[in-house]
C-alpha positions in Angstrom: 146.1 39.9 -33.5 148.1 36.7 -33.6 146.3 33.3 -33.9 147.3 30.1 -32.2 145.7 26.7 -31.8 146.8 26.4 -28.2 148.0 29.0 -25.6 149.3 27.9 -22.2 149.3 30.5 -19.4 152.3 30.0 -17.1 155.6 28.1 -17.5 155.7 26.2 -14.3 156.5 22.5 -14.4 152.9 21.4 -15.1 152.5 24.0 -17.9 155.8 22.8 -19.5 154.7 19.1 -19.3 151.3 19.9 -20.9 153.1 21.9 -23.6 155.4 18.9 -24.3 152.6 16.4 -24.8 150.5 18.8 -26.9 153.5 19.6 -29.0 154.4 15.9 -29.4 150.8 15.5 -30.8 151.5 18.2 -33.3 149.7 21.2 -31.9 152.7 23.5 -31.4 151.5 25.4 -28.2 152.6 28.8 -27.1 153.6 29.1 -23.5 153.4 32.5 -22.0 155.4 33.0 -18.8 154.9 36.2 -16.7 158.4 36.2 -15.2 161.8 36.4 -16.9 162.4 32.7 -16.5 160.2 29.6 -16.7 159.9 27.2 -13.8 157.2 28.6 -11.4 158.1 27.3 -8.0 161.0 25.2 -9.4 163.7 27.7 -10.1 167.3 28.4 -9.1 168.4 31.9 -8.4 171.6 33.7 -7.2 170.5 35.3 -3.9 174.0 36.4 -2.8 177.1 36.9 -4.9 178.2 33.4 -6.0 175.5 31.7 -3.9 172.8 29.9 -5.8 169.8 28.0 -4.3 166.6 26.4 -5.3 164.5 29.4 -4.4 161.3 27.6 -3.4 161.0 23.9 -4.0 164.3 22.2 -3.1 163.7 18.5 -3.8 162.9 16.9 -7.2 159.4 15.4 -7.0 159.5 12.5 -7.4 158.6 13.3 -11.0 156.4 10.5 -12.5 158.6 8.0 -14.2 156.6 7.9 -17.4 157.0 11.7 -17.7 160.8 11.4 -17.2 161.0 8.8 -19.9 158.7 10.6 -22.4 160.4 14.0 -22.0 163.9 12.4 -22.0 165.0 15.0 -19.4 168.5 13.4 -19.0 169.2 14.1 -22.7 168.2 17.8 -22.0 170.8 18.2 -19.3 169.1 17.0 -16.1 171.3 15.2 -13.7 169.7 13.9 -10.5 171.5 13.3 -7.2 170.2 10.8 -4.7 172.2 10.8 -1.5 172.4 7.7 0.7 170.7 9.4 3.6 167.1 10.5 2.8 166.5 12.4 6.1 168.2 12.9 9.4 165.8 13.8 12.2 167.4 15.7 15.2 166.3 15.9 18.8 167.1 18.8 21.1 168.6 16.2 23.5 171.4 15.6 21.0 170.3 12.4 19.3 170.0 11.9 15.5 167.9 9.4 13.7 169.1 8.6 10.2 166.6 7.2 7.6 168.3 5.9 4.5 166.9 5.3 1.1 167.7 1.7 1.9 165.0 0.1 4.0 167.2 -2.4 5.8 169.8 0.3 6.8 166.9 2.5 8.1 165.5 -0.4 10.2 169.0 -1.0 11.7 169.2 2.7 12.6 165.7 2.7 14.2 166.6 -0.4 16.2 169.1 1.7 18.1 166.1 3.7 19.4 163.6 0.8 19.7 164.0 -2.8 18.6 160.2 -3.1 18.2 160.1 0.0 15.9 163.0 -1.3 13.8 161.1 -4.6 13.3 157.9 -2.9 12.3 159.5 -0.3 9.9 159.7 -2.7 7.0 156.1 -3.8 7.6 154.9 -0.2 7.5 156.9 0.5 4.3 155.6 -2.6 2.6 152.0 -1.6 3.5 152.6 1.9 2.0 154.1 0.3 -1.1 151.1 -1.9 -1.8 148.6 0.8 -1.1 150.6 3.4 -3.0 150.6 1.2 -6.0 146.8 1.2 -6.0 146.5 4.9 -5.4 149.0 5.5 -8.2 146.5 3.9 -10.6 143.9 6.5 -9.6 146.3 9.4 -9.8 146.9 8.8 -13.5 143.2 8.8 -14.3 141.0 11.8 -15.1 138.5 11.8 -12.2 135.2 10.2 -13.4 132.1 12.2 -14.0 129.8 11.5 -11.1 126.5 12.1 -12.9 127.3 10.7 -16.4 130.4 8.5 -16.3 131.5 7.4 -19.8 132.9 4.1 -20.8 136.4 5.1 -20.0 135.3 6.3 -16.5 133.6 3.0 -15.8 136.6 1.0 -17.0 139.0 3.1 -14.9 136.8 2.7 -11.8 136.6 -1.1 -12.5 140.4 -1.4 -12.8 140.9 0.6 -9.6 138.3 -1.5 -7.8 140.1 -4.7 -8.8 143.4 -3.3 -7.7 141.9 -2.5 -4.2 140.5 -6.0 -4.0 143.8 -7.5 -4.9 145.4 -5.9 -1.9 143.9 -8.6 0.3 141.7 -8.2 3.2 144.2 -6.7 5.6 145.6 -4.0 3.4 142.2 -3.3 1.8 140.9 -2.6 5.3 143.9 -0.5 6.0 143.4 1.6 2.9 139.8 2.4 3.7 140.5 3.1 7.3 143.8 5.0 7.0 142.7 7.7 4.6 140.4 9.7 7.0 142.7 9.2 10.0 144.9 11.7 11.7 148.5 10.8 10.8 149.4 11.1 14.5 147.1 8.1 15.2 148.5 6.2 12.2 152.1 6.4 13.2 151.3 5.6 16.8 149.8 2.3 15.8 153.2 1.2 14.4 155.9 3.1 16.4 156.8 4.1 19.9 159.8 6.4 19.2 158.5 10.0 19.2 161.3 11.2 16.8 160.4 8.5 14.3 156.6 9.2 14.6 157.1 12.9 14.1 159.4 12.5 11.1 156.9 10.2 9.3 153.9 12.3 10.3 155.4 15.4 8.9 155.0 14.0 5.5 151.2 14.0 6.0 151.1 17.7 6.9 153.8 19.3 4.8 152.4 22.3 2.8 148.9 21.9 4.3 146.8 23.7 6.8 146.7 20.5 8.8 148.3 19.4 12.1 149.2 15.8 12.8 146.0 15.4 14.8 143.9 16.7 11.9 141.5 14.2 10.3 142.5 13.3 6.8 146.2 14.1 7.2 146.9 10.3 6.6 145.4 10.8 3.1 148.2 13.2 2.3 150.8 10.7 3.4 149.1 8.0 1.2 149.0 10.2 -1.8 152.7 10.9 -1.5 153.3 7.2 -1.0 151.9 6.6 -4.5 155.0 8.2 -6.0 157.5 7.4 -3.3 157.0 4.6 -0.8 159.7 5.8 1.6 157.7 6.4 4.9 159.4 9.7 5.5 160.0 10.6 1.9 163.1 9.9 -0.1 165.5 12.6 -1.3 166.5 13.5 -4.8 168.2 16.8 -5.8 168.9 18.2 -9.3 172.4 19.2 -10.1 172.3 23.0 -10.4 169.1 23.3 -8.3 165.5 22.8 -9.1 165.7 25.3 -12.0 167.7 22.6 -13.8 164.5 20.4 -13.8 162.3 23.0 -15.4 165.0 24.2 -17.8 165.3 20.6 -19.0 161.5 20.4 -19.3 161.4 23.7 -21.3 164.1 22.3 -23.7 162.2 19.1 -24.2 159.0 20.9 -24.9 160.7 23.3 -27.4 162.3 20.4 -29.2 158.9 18.7 -29.5 157.5 21.9 -31.1 156.4 24.2 -28.3 157.2 27.9 -28.3 158.0 29.7 -25.0 157.8 33.4 -24.3 159.0 34.9 -21.0 158.2 38.4 -19.7 154.7 37.8 -21.2 152.1 38.5 -18.6 148.5 37.4 -19.3 146.1 39.8 -17.7 142.8 38.6 -19.2 141.2 35.6 -20.8 138.6 37.0 -23.2 135.3 35.1 -23.4 132.7 35.3 -26.1 129.4 33.3 -26.2 130.5 31.1 -23.3 133.9 30.2 -24.8 137.4 31.5 -24.3 138.7 33.1 -27.5 141.9 34.9 -26.7 144.3 36.1 -24.1 145.3 39.7 -23.5 148.9 40.5 -22.4 150.0 43.4 -20.2 151.4 45.0 -23.3 148.0 45.1 -24.9 148.8 42.3 -27.4 145.9 39.9 -28.0 146.5 36.3 -29.0 143.5 34.2 -30.1 143.5 30.5 -29.7 141.2 27.4 -30.1 142.2 26.2 -26.6 143.6 28.2 -23.7 145.2 26.2 -20.9 146.0 27.8 -17.5 148.8 26.6 -15.3 147.7 29.3 -12.7 145.6 28.2 -9.8 141.8 27.9 -10.1 141.0 31.1 -8.3 143.5 33.2 -10.2 142.3 31.8 -13.5 138.6 31.9 -13.1 138.1 34.8 -10.7 140.8 37.2 -12.0 141.8 36.3 -15.5 138.2 35.6 -16.5 135.5 38.1 -15.7 133.3 36.2 -13.2 130.2 37.6 -15.1 130.7 34.6 -17.5 130.3 32.1 -14.6 127.2 31.1 -12.8 126.7 32.7 -9.3 126.7 29.2 -7.8 130.0 28.3 -9.4 131.6 31.5 -8.3 130.4 31.0 -4.7 131.8 27.5 -4.6 135.2 28.6 -6.0 135.4 31.5 -3.6 135.2 28.8 -0.8 137.8 26.6 -2.4 140.4 26.6 0.4 144.0 27.7 -0.3 145.4 29.2 2.9 149.1 29.2 2.6 151.1 28.0 5.6 154.7 27.7 4.3 157.5 30.3 4.2 161.0 29.8 2.8 164.3 31.0 4.2 167.5 30.6 2.2 170.9 31.3 3.9 174.3 31.9 2.5 176.8 30.4 4.9 180.5 31.0 5.5 181.0 27.3 6.4 179.2 24.1 7.4 177.1 24.3 10.6 178.1 22.0 13.4 175.0 20.1 14.6 175.3 18.9 18.2 173.6 15.6 17.4 176.1 14.8 14.7 179.3 15.8 16.6 182.0 13.4 15.9 180.1 11.6 13.2 180.1 11.6 9.4 178.6 15.0 9.4 178.8 15.8 5.6 177.2 12.4 4.8 174.4 12.9 7.3 173.8 16.4 5.9 173.6 15.3 2.3 169.8 14.6 2.5 167.0 16.4 4.2 167.2 17.6 7.9 164.0 17.3 9.9 163.4 19.7 12.9 160.2 18.7 14.7 161.1 16.1 17.3 157.6 15.2 18.6 154.0 15.0 17.5 153.1 17.5 20.1 155.8 19.9 18.8 154.3 19.7 15.3 150.8 20.3 16.7 151.9 23.3 18.8 153.5 24.8 15.7 150.1 24.3 13.9 148.2 25.8 16.9 149.9 29.1 16.5 148.9 29.4 12.9 145.3 28.7 13.6 145.1 32.0 15.4 147.0 34.0 12.8 150.5 33.8 14.2 153.6 32.3 12.7 155.2 29.5 14.7 157.9 30.7 17.1 159.2 27.1 17.3 158.4 26.0 13.7 158.6 22.7 12.0 161.5 22.9 9.6 162.6 20.9 6.6 166.2 21.8 5.7 168.6 20.9 3.0 172.3 21.9 2.4 172.4 21.2 -1.3 176.0 22.5 -1.6 177.1 19.4 0.3 176.4 17.3 -2.8 176.5 20.1 -5.5 179.6 22.3 -5.2 178.4 24.5 -8.1 175.9 26.3 -5.8 178.5 28.0 -3.5 182.1 29.1 -3.4 184.6 26.5 -2.1 184.2 25.9 1.6 181.0 27.8 1.8 177.4 26.6 1.7 173.8 27.4 1.0 171.0 26.3 3.4 167.4 25.9 2.1 164.7 25.9 4.8 161.0 25.3 4.5 159.2 26.9 7.5 155.9 25.7 8.7 153.6 27.2 9.9 153.5 30.7 8.5 149.8 31.6 7.8 149.1 33.9 4.8 146.6 35.9 6.9 148.2 37.3 10.1 146.3 38.3 13.1 148.2 41.6 13.5 150.4 43.5 11.2 151.4 42.4 7.7 154.1 40.2 6.4 156.5 43.0 5.5 156.6 44.0 9.2 156.9 40.4 10.3 159.5 39.3 7.8 162.5 39.9 10.1 160.8 38.3 13.0 160.1 35.1 11.0 163.8 34.9 10.0 164.9 35.4 13.6 162.5 32.6 14.8 164.0 30.2 12.2 167.6 31.0 13.1 166.8 30.8 16.9 165.1 27.4 16.5 168.0 26.1 14.4 170.6 27.4 16.9 169.2 24.9 19.4 170.6 22.2 17.2 173.5 24.0 15.5 174.8 26.6 18.0 177.4 28.1 15.6 174.9 28.8 12.8 174.3 32.5 13.5 178.0 33.4 13.2 178.1 31.7 9.7 175.3 33.6 8.1 176.3 35.9 5.3 172.9 36.6 3.9 169.2 35.8 4.6 166.6 35.5 1.9 163.2 35.4 3.6 160.2 34.5 1.4 156.9 35.0 3.1 153.4 33.7 2.0 152.7 37.2 0.7 155.8 37.0 -1.5 154.6 33.6 -2.8 151.4 35.3 -4.0 152.9 38.6 -5.2 156.1 37.3 -6.9 155.3 33.7 -7.8 151.5 34.0 -8.5 150.4 31.5 -5.8 147.0 32.8 -4.6 146.9 32.8 -0.8 150.6 31.7 -0.8 149.5 28.1 -1.2 152.3 26.1 -2.7 149.9 23.3 -4.0 147.3 25.7 -5.5 144.8 24.5 -2.9 144.5 22.6 0.3 145.1 18.8 0.1 142.1 17.5 1.9 139.4 14.9 1.7 136.9 17.3 0.3 139.4 18.8 -2.3 140.8 15.5 -3.7 140.1 13.4 -6.8 136.6 14.2 -8.1 136.4 17.3 -5.9 139.6 19.0 -7.0 139.1 21.8 -7.5 135.3 21.4 -7.4 132.8 18.6 -7.8 131.7 18.3 -11.4 134.8 20.2 -12.5 137.7 17.8 -11.8 138.4 16.8 -15.4 140.7 19.7 -16.3 137.8 21.5 -18.2 136.1 24.6 -16.8 132.6 26.1 -17.3 134.1 28.3 -20.0 134.4 26.4 -23.3 137.9 25.9 -24.6 139.4 27.0 -21.2 141.3 24.3 -19.3 143.3 24.0 -16.1 146.6 22.0 -15.8 148.1 23.2 -12.5 148.4 21.7 -9.1 144.9 22.9 -8.3 143.7 19.9 -10.4 143.9 16.2 -9.6 146.3 14.8 -8.3 148.0 18.1 -7.4 150.6 17.0 -4.9 153.9 18.6 -5.5 156.3 18.3 -8.4 155.2 14.9 -9.8 153.9 16.4 -13.0 150.7 14.4 -12.8 148.4 17.3 -13.2 150.1 18.5 -16.4 150.3 15.1 -18.0 146.7 14.2 -17.1 145.4 17.5 -18.4 147.2 17.2 -21.7 145.6 13.8 -22.3 142.1 15.3 -21.8 142.8 18.4 -23.8 144.0 16.3 -26.7 140.7 14.4 -26.7 138.9 17.6 -27.3 141.3 19.0 -29.9 141.2 15.8 -31.9 137.5 15.8 -31.8 
């Protein structure tokens, strides 16, 4: 039986970030990755001969700037692409709304739809910037202990409280009021243009089991504004696809002293006298460790890898009710050419298609898509977020050909009738049919579909319930309650067993915050 000071289960981005910081501190962790490549949901695969695509996540973060600097990812081969157009939103009537990374250019574009909305856009973005700056301070903290806050907790809360007060009366009031709101109400207070409202509101529902009229969907928008103040979200790609991000992270972690093993599936965390002592691999190999860190989601870690007999019945019951209902599917297309979008006919099509494409022209369209999923059906007219990464990265497809990456929402993990294997083709057909309303020549260009259902997200990528964020982003599963109240500080009821994945605070996408925060708390215990 091998001995290690630290073992990390899972080589997703948060696991690699945790490994880097622990290695930098001299602990030489061992990362065990179940699949043949590291990356988790941030990988690049060839899904058709000579066609490569970011299989799941297709935009880079934004990764927290301090993590980018510490890991020196550019020195490990990471090259980021930021197109001028962040998102183009299309309407079925043939209009296109371009939102740029530049605020002034976006406001000028919006003015073509509504002078009032164009004037208010900058005000809205500035409010998001100021509130996002305050929220960002809370996102880098370990959530405080509610019952017994220590000196660091009190200092962090004091600093955050001061930052909130420094917002001024107007924005402090907005911060307290906006969080619990439905994002549909929030955007309606600023804008009249339905296409603009829907494009911004989509940022508050992406990846969640929330519709735009759901209470608390504005909180999701605010959390994302902490890392990126663009109202609809900016757009950054990695050259070579998202796998290039995690390959650079793996290289950085290894240089710092971490060891990474692929094709190493952990099937059990062994517990003795209330503390984790070792991990068991599918091969039967046992590796003991002083600290075991899981990048898997909370349910997979504590209800599958750990025998629940080591947990209190109350804790098990609460964790069983931790909500992680997957709602996102992914469709990747290999295309013989660039689709012709009706709304972009005669314009700078390749420039407009260099960022994200939003399909979901009205708030009511998004809500109707959500309504179907509430009753166990995938949306027949889904909300889609699309990229054509080969427009800016020619390495992903043969010359003149393209790859299209499509997030599909809503696709519920639990279907009312049938299973996902029987519904797979129907989902792909619904996506192509919806897109054909905007790009009529798309069907004739398709060389290959890759359809990834919520069941695939669980079976292949280890995302329990098919939830891409390891748990619902909601008011009652945020900050001190992520994943559970009293267990939001990356530790678990099992001694020496920690969590570092997106099921911990702050948990929103590929920022790396969960991994970096967890490493800081784990180091405190290891040094002690």
